[in-house]
N, C-alpha and C positions, 0 to 999 in steps of 0.2 A: 829441622826444617819446618817452616810455617806453611799453612794452607791459605791460598788467596782465591777469591771469587772474581772472575773476570767477565766482562761483556765486550763484544767486539763484532766486527764484520769480516767475513771471509767469502770472497767471490760473490759479493752483494747479498749475502745471507747473514742474518743475525746468528751469532754463536755466543754461548756462555758456558761456564763450568768452573770446576775447581782445579787448581794447579799448585804444586808444591815448589817452594823456593825460599831462599834465605831472606831476600828483600824484594820490594816491588820492582826494582830495576832488573833483577834477575828474571822475574816472571815476565816483565815487558820484553826482555831480550828473547826469551823462549818463544813468546807469542809472535814477535816480529819475524823470527826464523821460520815460523809456521805460516807466514803471510797473513796474519790476522791484524786488521786495523783495530787498535785498542780504543774502546769507548770509556771503560772504567776498570779499575782494579781495586778491590777492597780486601783487607786482611780478614780472614775468618777467625774471630776471637773465641769461638766455641771449641772447648777442649774435651774430647771424648776419651782421653787416655784412662780415666777412672774405670771405664767399662772393662778394660783388660784385666783389672784387678779382681773382678767379681768371680767367685767360685761357688756356684750353686751346687750344694751337695759335697763340698770339700774337694780336696785333691785326691784323685783315684790312687789307691795304693800301688797299682800296676805302674803308674807313672813314676812314683817314688822309687819302686824297686828297679825299674829300668835305668833311672838316673843314677842310683847308687852303684849298680853293676857297671855301667859305662864309666863312671868316675873312677871306680876301683881298677878297672882294666887299663885305663889310660895312665894312672899313677904307677901301676906295676910295670907298664911299658916304658916308664922313665919320662913321661910328659910332666912338665912343671904343673903344680897345683892350679895356678890361676888359668893357665892355658887349658888344662883338663876341665876345669869348671866351665869355662867359656864354651868349649866344644860340646860338653855334655848338656849344657843349658840350651844350646841352639837346637838340639835334637828333641826337646820336650814338645809334645803336641798340645798340652793343656796351657792356654795362653796365660792364665793367672799364675800358675806354677812357674812357667817359663820366665815371666817378668820378675817374679820374686827371686828366682835363682840368678838372673842376670844382675839384679841389685846386689845379691850376696857376692857375686863374682867381683863387682866393682869395689865392695867393701874389703874383700880379701886382698884385692890389688892395692887398696889404700893402706894396707898394713895390719889389719886385725886378723885374728885366727878364724878358720872356717866355723868352728863351734860357736864363737862369739857372733859371727855374722848371721848364722842360722838362728841363734837364740834371739837376735834383734828382730827377726821376722816371726811374729807370734803366729801360732797355729800352723806353721810350716811342717815342723816335725815335733814329736813328743819329747819330753824331758829325758827319757831313757836313751833315745837316739842321740840327742845332743850330748849327753854325758859320755856315751860310747865314743862319739867322734872326738870329744875332748881327750878321752883316755888314749885313743889312737894317735892323736897329735903328740901327746906328751911321751908316749912310748916309742914313737917312730914307726908304728905299724898301722897307719891309717888305711892303707890298701886292704889289709886283712880284716880290719874292723868293718870297712865299707862292704866287703863281700859277705861278711856274717850278717850285717844289717839287711842286705838285699835278700839273702837266704831266708832270714826271719820273716821279712815282708812277703816273700813267696809262699812260705808255709802258712802264714795267716790268710792269704788270699785263697790258697788251696782249701784250707779248713772252712772258710766262709762259703765257697762254692759247693763243697760237700754238704754243709749244713743246710744251705738253701735247697739243694737237691733232695735231702732227706725230709725236709718240711713240706715239699710239694704234695706227696701222697696223703698225709694226714689232713692237709687243708682241703684237698679235693674230696676226701671222704666226709669231712665236716660240712662242706657246701652241699654235697649230695644228700646228707641226712636232713639238713635244714630245708632243702627243696622238697623232700618227701613229706616232712612235717607240714610245710605250708600247703602242699597239694592235699594232704589229708584234711587239714582244717578248712580249706576252701571248698573242696568237692565232697568228701565223705561225711563230715560232721553235719552239714546242712541236710544231706540226704537221709542220714540216720535219725535226725531230729524230727523229720516229717513222718 
């Protein structure tokens, strides 16, 4: 679908905006059905699709874990791989990851293996994960491998949160010590030097 910018009149008032359609004629038909007298329709040539690909801070491991688990459960349930990929991809909240996985789905639908499709998308998954998926495809136990990958991602996330929790106390103590030293240097040392 293309985006078109239109100007027109509706009930003797100027109206303008963007509307989606395949061609100018489709957009004109939509506007005429809305009782808009068309003054101009121009195709919007600016494409902002690249913004969807931006992942500041990378893809959260929780998203990857959720995706792997969903995919594994659908495969265990007997859903074909392409359909399972499509359904699991649509449930992803991170737009960059979602778009990448939808592209992976199209590539798998085109006939290449899941591991090859993921490998083509750099920085989506690490090499260990890609090799595990390849081993799962070759052994016929992709669902089991995907569950193990999800479990591994969950353990990493749990360890990360515990580590962050454990580091909070020492950081607070260090900040307090720095604060006391600064207070001593600013207030006590000048008084003692007098």
